C-alpha positions as CSV (number, residue, x, y, z in Angstrom):
1,X,0.0,0.0,0.0
2,X,1.5,3.3,-1.1
3,X,0.3,5.4,1.8
4,X,1.8,3.0,4.4
5,X,5.2,3.1,2.6
6,X,5.1,6.9,2.5
7,X,4.5,7.0,6.2
8,X,7.5,4.8,6.7
9,X,9.5,7.1,4.4
10,X,8.5,10.2,6.5
11,X,9.8,8.5,9.7
12,X,13.4,8.3,8.6
13,X,15.9,11.0,9.7
14,X,16.1,13.9,7.3
15,X,19.7,14.4,7.2
16,X,21.7,16.6,4.8
17,X,19.3,19.5,4.6
18,X,21.2,22.6,3.6
19,X,20.1,24.9,6.3
20,X,21.2,26.3,9.6
21,X,18.7,24.3,11.6
22,X,19.0,21.4,14.3
23,X,19.4,17.9,13.2
24,X,16.1,15.9,13.0
25,X,16.2,12.7,14.9
26,X,14.1,9.5,14.9
27,X,13.1,8.1,18.3
28,X,12.2,4.4,18.2
29,X,9.1,3.5,20.2
30,X,8.2,7.2,20.9
31,X,5.0,7.5,22.9
32,X,2.0,9.3,21.5
33,X,0.0,11.1,24.2
34,X,-3.0,12.4,22.2
35,X,-4.3,16.0,21.8
36,X,-5.6,15.8,25.4
37,X,-2.0,16.4,26.5
38,X,-2.0,19.8,24.7
39,X,-5.4,21.3,25.5
40,X,-5.1,22.7,29.0
41,X,-5.8,26.4,29.3
42,X,-2.2,26.9,30.7
43,X,-0.8,25.3,27.6
44,X,-2.3,25.4,24.0
45,X,-6.0,25.6,25.0
46,X,-6.0,29.1,26.5
47,X,-6.5,32.6,25.2
48,X,-4.1,34.7,23.2
49,X,-2.0,34.3,20.2
50,X,0.5,32.0,21.9
51,X,-1.9,29.7,23.8
52,X,-4.8,29.2,21.5
53,X,-3.4,26.6,19.1
54,X,-5.6,23.8,20.3
55,X,-8.7,26.0,20.1
56,X,-7.8,27.0,16.5
57,X,-7.4,23.3,15.5
58,X,-10.7,22.0,17.2
59,X,-12.9,24.9,16.0
60,X,-11.6,25.8,12.6
61,X,-9.3,23.2,11.1
62,X,-10.7,20.7,8.6
63,X,-8.1,18.1,9.9
64,X,-10.3,17.5,12.9
65,X,-13.0,16.0,10.6
66,X,-10.8,13.4,9.1
67,X,-12.3,10.4,11.0
68,X,-15.8,11.8,10.8
69,X,-15.4,11.8,7.0
70,X,-14.9,8.0,7.1
71,X,-18.4,7.5,8.7
72,X,-20.4,9.1,6.0
73,X,-22.3,7.6,3.1
74,X,-19.7,8.7,0.5
75,X,-16.9,6.9,2.3
76,X,-19.1,3.8,2.6
77,X,-19.6,3.8,-1.1
78,X,-15.9,4.2,-1.7
79,X,-15.2,1.3,0.7
80,X,-17.6,-0.8,-1.2
81,X,-16.0,0.3,-4.5
82,X,-12.5,-0.8,-3.5
83,X,-13.7,-4.0,-2.1
84,X,-13.4,-3.6,1.7
85,X,-15.2,-6.3,3.5
86,X,-18.7,-5.4,4.6
87,X,-20.2,-6.6,7.9
88,X,-23.9,-7.3,8.8
89,X,-23.5,-5.1,11.9
90,X,-20.8,-2.8,12.8
91,X,-19.1,0.4,11.5
92,X,-18.4,1.5,8.0
93,X,-15.4,-0.6,7.0
94,X,-13.6,2.7,6.0
95,X,-13.3,3.5,9.6
96,X,-11.1,0.5,10.4
97,X,-9.2,-0.2,7.2
98,X,-5.6,1.1,7.1
99,X,-6.1,2.1,3.5
100,X,-8.4,4.9,4.9
101,X,-7.4,5.5,8.5
102,X,-3.6,5.9,7.6
103,X,-4.5,9.5,6.6
104,X,-7.9,10.2,8.1
105,X,-7.2,8.8,11.5
106,X,-3.4,8.2,11.8
107,X,-3.5,6.8,15.4
108,X,-5.1,3.7,14.0
109,X,-1.7,2.8,12.6
110,X,0.2,3.4,15.8
111,X,0.8,0.2,17.9
112,X,-1.2,0.2,21.0
113,X,1.9,0.0,23.1
114,X,3.0,3.4,21.8
115,X,-0.4,5.1,22.5
116,X,-1.3,6.5,25.9
117,X,-4.8,5.8,27.0
118,X,-5.9,9.4,26.1
119,X,-4.6,8.9,22.5
120,X,-7.9,8.3,20.9
121,X,-7.7,6.7,17.4
122,X,-10.8,8.7,16.4
123,X,-9.3,12.2,16.9
124,X,-8.4,12.5,13.3
125,X,-5.3,14.4,12.2
126,X,-4.1,16.0,15.4
127,X,-1.2,17.6,17.0
128,X,1.3,14.7,16.9
129,X,0.4,13.8,13.3
130,X,2.4,16.9,12.4
131,X,4.7,17.6,15.4
132,X,5.7,14.0,16.1
133,X,5.1,11.7,19.1
134,X,5.1,14.0,22.2
135,X,6.2,11.5,24.8
136,X,9.9,12.7,24.6
137,X,9.2,16.5,24.6
138,X,5.7,17.2,26.0
139,X,6.8,18.1,29.6
140,X,10.0,20.0,28.6
141,X,9.2,21.9,25.4
142,X,7.9,25.0,27.2
143,X,10.9,25.3,29.5
144,X,12.8,28.5,29.0
145,X,16.1,26.7,29.0
146,X,15.0,24.5,26.0
147,X,16.0,25.9,22.7
148,X,14.3,25.0,19.5
149,X,17.3,22.7,18.8
150,X,16.7,21.0,22.2
151,X,13.0,20.3,21.4
152,X,13.9,18.9,17.9
153,X,16.6,16.7,19.5
154,X,13.9,15.4,21.9
155,X,11.8,14.3,19.0
156,X,9.6,17.2,18.0
157,X,9.4,17.4,14.2
158,X,11.4,20.4,12.7
159,X,8.5,22.1,11.0
160,X,10.4,25.4,10.7
161,X,12.2,23.6,7.7
162,X,9.9,23.9,4.7
163,X,11.6,20.6,3.5
164,X,10.5,18.8,6.5
165,X,7.1,20.4,6.5
166,X,6.4,19.4,2.9
167,X,7.6,15.9,3.7
168,X,5.2,15.8,6.6
169,X,2.1,16.8,4.6
170,X,2.7,15.3,1.2
171,X,2.1,11.7,2.2
172,X,-1.6,12.4,2.6
173,X,-2.0,15.2,0.0
174,X,-0.6,13.9,-3.2
175,X,-0.5,10.2,-4.1
176,X,-3.7,8.2,-4.0
177,X,-4.3,4.7,-5.3
178,X,-6.1,4.7,-8.7
179,X,-8.9,2.3,-7.4
180,X,-9.8,4.7,-4.6
181,X,-10.1,7.7,-7.0
182,X,-12.2,5.5,-9.4
183,X,-14.5,4.6,-6.5
184,X,-15.2,8.3,-5.9
185,X,-12.5,9.9,-3.7
186,X,-11.5,13.4,-4.9
187,X,-8.2,13.6,-6.6
188,X,-5.2,15.0,-4.6
189,X,-3.0,17.9,-5.7
190,X,-0.3,18.9,-3.2
191,X,0.6,22.6,-3.1
192,X,2.2,23.6,0.2
193,X,2.0,27.3,0.1
194,X,-1.7,27.6,-1.0
195,X,-2.9,24.9,1.3
196,X,-1.1,26.5,4.2
197,X,-2.6,29.9,3.5
198,X,-6.1,28.2,3.4
199,X,-5.6,26.5,6.7
200,X,-6.5,28.4,9.9
201,X,-2.9,29.1,11.2
202,X,-1.7,28.5,14.7
203,X,1.8,29.4,13.7
204,X,3.7,32.3,12.1
205,X,6.2,32.1,9.2
206,X,8.8,34.8,8.5
207,X,7.6,37.3,5.9
208,X,8.0,36.6,2.2
209,X,8.6,32.8,2.6
210,X,5.6,31.9,0.4
211,X,7.6,31.3,-2.8
212,X,10.0,29.1,-0.9
213,X,7.1,27.1,0.5
214,X,5.5,26.9,-3.0
215,X,8.6,25.6,-4.8
216,X,9.7,23.2,-2.1
217,X,6.1,21.7,-2.1
218,X,6.0,21.4,-5.8
219,X,9.4,19.7,-5.9
220,X,8.4,17.3,-3.2
221,X,5.2,16.5,-5.1
222,X,7.3,15.7,-8.1
223,X,9.5,13.5,-6.0
224,X,6.6,11.5,-4.6
225,X,4.9,11.1,-8.1
226,X,8.3,10.0,-9.5
227,X,8.7,7.4,-6.6
228,X,5.2,6.1,-7.3
229,X,5.7,5.7,-11.0
230,X,9.2,4.2,-10.6
231,X,7.4,1.4,-8.6
232,X,4.8,0.8,-11.3
233,X,5.0,3.1,-14.4
234,X,1.7,1.7,-15.9
235,X,-0.4,1.8,-12.7
236,X,-2.2,5.1,-13.3
237,X,-2.5,7.3,-16.4
238,X,-3.7,10.2,-14.3
239,X,-0.6,10.0,-12.2
240,X,1.6,10.0,-15.2
241,X,-0.2,13.1,-16.6
242,X,0.3,14.9,-13.3
243,X,3.9,13.9,-13.3
244,X,4.5,15.1,-16.8
245,X,2.8,18.5,-15.9
246,X,5.1,19.0,-12.9
247,X,8.3,18.1,-14.9
248,X,7.1,20.7,-17.5
249,X,6.4,23.4,-14.8
250,X,9.5,22.9,-12.8
251,X,11.7,22.6,-15.9
252,X,10.7,26.1,-16.8
253,X,11.4,27.4,-13.2
254,X,14.8,25.8,-13.0
255,X,15.8,27.0,-16.5
256,X,15.0,30.5,-15.4
257,X,16.7,30.1,-12.0
258,X,19.8,28.1,-12.7
259,X,21.1,28.3,-9.1
260,X,18.3,25.9,-8.1
261,X,19.7,23.0,-10.2
262,X,17.8,21.3,-13.1
263,X,14.6,19.5,-13.8
264,X,15.1,18.3,-17.3
265,X,12.0,18.2,-19.6
266,X,13.6,15.4,-21.6
267,X,12.2,12.0,-20.9
268,X,14.2,10.3,-18.1
269,X,13.8,7.4,-15.8
270,X,11.4,8.1,-13.0
271,X,14.1,7.3,-10.4
272,X,16.4,9.9,-11.8
273,X,13.7,12.6,-11.8
274,X,12.9,11.6,-8.2
275,X,16.6,12.4,-7.2
276,X,16.5,15.7,-9.2
277,X,13.2,16.8,-7.5
278,X,14.5,16.0,-4.0
279,X,17.6,18.0,-4.6
280,X,15.5,20.9,-5.9
281,X,13.3,20.7,-2.7
282,X,16.3,20.8,-0.5
283,X,17.8,23.8,-2.3
284,X,14.6,25.7,-2.4
285,X,14.0,25.2,1.3
286,X,17.4,26.5,2.1
287,X,17.3,29.7,-0.1
288,X,15.8,33.1,0.4
289,X,13.2,33.0,-2.3
290,X,11.1,36.3,-1.9
291,X,9.3,38.8,-3.9
292,X,12.1,39.3,-6.5
293,X,12.2,35.6,-7.2
294,X,8.4,35.5,-7.4
295,X,8.4,38.4,-10.0
296,X,11.1,36.7,-12.2
297,X,9.4,33.3,-12.2
298,X,5.9,34.8,-12.6
299,X,7.1,36.6,-15.8
300,X,8.4,33.4,-17.1
301,X,5.3,31.3,-16.3
302,X,2.7,33.7,-17.7
303,X,4.5,33.7,-21.0
304,X,3.8,30.0,-21.7
305,X,0.5,30.4,-23.5
306,X,2.1,29.1,-26.8
307,X,2.7,25.8,-25.1
308,X,-1.1,25.0,-24.8
309,X,-1.4,23.5,-28.3
310,X,-3.2,20.2,-28.7
311,X,-0.9,17.7,-30.5
312,X,-0.4,14.0,-30.5
313,X,2.6,14.5,-28.1
314,X,0.5,16.7,-25.7
315,X,-3.0,15.5,-25.5
316,X,-5.8,17.3,-23.7
317,X,-5.2,15.4,-20.4
318,X,-1.6,16.5,-20.3
319,X,-2.4,20.1,-21.1
320,X,-5.1,20.1,-18.5
321,X,-2.7,18.9,-15.8
322,X,-0.2,21.5,-17.0
323,X,-2.8,24.2,-16.7
324,X,-3.8,23.0,-13.2
325,X,-0.2,23.3,-11.9
326,X,0.4,26.5,-13.8
327,X,-2.6,28.3,-12.3
328,X,-1.7,27.2,-8.8
329,X,1.8,28.5,-9.4
330,X,0.7,31.9,-10.9
331,X,-1.8,32.4,-8.0
332,X,0.9,31.9,-5.3
333,X,3.5,33.9,-7.1
334,X,1.1,36.7,-7.8
335,X,0.2,36.9,-4.2
336,X,3.9,36.8,-3.2
337,X,4.7,39.6,-5.6
338,X,2.2,42.1,-3.9
339,X,2.8,44.2,-0.9
340,X,1.6,42.4,2.3
341,X,-1.5,44.6,2.7
342,X,-2.8,43.5,-0.7
343,X,-2.2,39.8,-0.4
344,X,-5.7,38.9,0.9
345,X,-7.5,40.8,-1.9
346,X,-8.9,38.9,-5.0
347,X,-6.7,39.0,-8.0
348,X,-8.2,40.1,-11.4
349,X,-7.9,37.5,-14.1
350,X,-7.1,34.5,-11.9
351,X,-10.8,33.6,-11.5
352,X,-11.2,33.2,-15.3
353,X,-8.1,30.9,-15.5
354,X,-9.4,28.7,-12.7
355,X,-12.9,28.6,-14.3
356,X,-11.5,26.9,-17.3
357,X,-10.2,24.0,-15.2
358,X,-13.5,22.5,-14.1
359,X,-12.8,19.1,-15.7
360,X,-10.4,17.5,-18.3
361,X,-13.3,16.9,-20.6
362,X,-14.4,20.5,-20.7
363,X,-10.9,21.9,-20.8
364,X,-10.3,24.1,-23.9
365,X,-6.5,24.6,-24.5
366,X,-7.0,27.4,-27.0
367,X,-9.3,29.3,-24.7
368,X,-6.9,28.8,-21.7
369,X,-4.0,30.1,-23.8
370,X,-6.0,33.3,-24.7
371,X,-6.9,33.8,-21.0
372,X,-3.2,33.3,-20.1
373,X,-2.1,35.9,-22.7
374,X,-4.7,38.3,-21.3
375,X,-3.4,37.8,-17.8
376,X,0.2,38.3,-19.0
377,X,-0.8,41.6,-20.4
378,X,-2.4,42.7,-17.1
379,X,0.8,41.7,-15.2
380,X,3.0,43.6,-17.6
381,X,0.8,46.6,-17.3
382,X,0.8,46.6,-13.6
383,X,4.6,46.4,-13.5
384,X,6.8,44.9,-10.8
């Protein structure tokens, strides 16, 4: 099962990241305490910006509904579609199958010996799903003599690193088995910056890190798609189309920004692209990619309208996937290129580009190219 393998991948030490940050460690047999260990009013369940993280998660974060999603009729239909065994009496099989719970309710996959009694498997995607098993650092992480490096050394995941953050999220936000999609599960498209912006934040990133998050996330998404296709290159035509679109997009980015390395648009073994993508993710996470980078890459990407010509080598499905990734990129880079006070305002022209991406069957490459050219003119008129 791909998801289980990805979870194992994310557990390994993330060594060699080019950044001035603490070394991430892996603690064997670390204890999961559950969100109950974080919710007291004197910790993360209180008032104020620095003590309301638990409240933000419980009240506003869609991740709290991960397990509940498995109990609805749609999940039951998906479970039937992928052949999960039904029972005469009892819960929807999606609530107990690791094919579903590994992402919707991760504590189900944690051995009982590593779960404290308060670590309820039904609490969905909770604190330790992102921050790591808290048994080694829960009592000490608020001490004034514990630095960030101390906390990471005790087992807390180093989420200040965009590389580590992308690795933590991508397992459940990119690859999905083809039979689950065919049974009715929505497709997954990982984009770290936009998804982080849409999530109710209980953290604060430094200013102008959006482009770094975007590029790191896209490179990690390409790495994971490459890994999946290296295992079985004929398993999923949609995954292949997504992979081709990401190679196309990132080849344009790296050809414009040569300091980042290379993603070659030429056909290569998936394993080789996997290595290139991981190298790009590490470089992107370790560089200061701010507004100037966003402006340069945005100018390159809005000039790609001529590449949306329907041919035998670039069928509609491939062009549709290119357009999907391109619009996500343009959206995030447009936002990053604005003064902070304007970043929450709707951007003219982006809505029309998004509207043309409702489905692969309805996608009109020529119309999209025209809209992209119009958007390019608006970007050029507005200036840097």
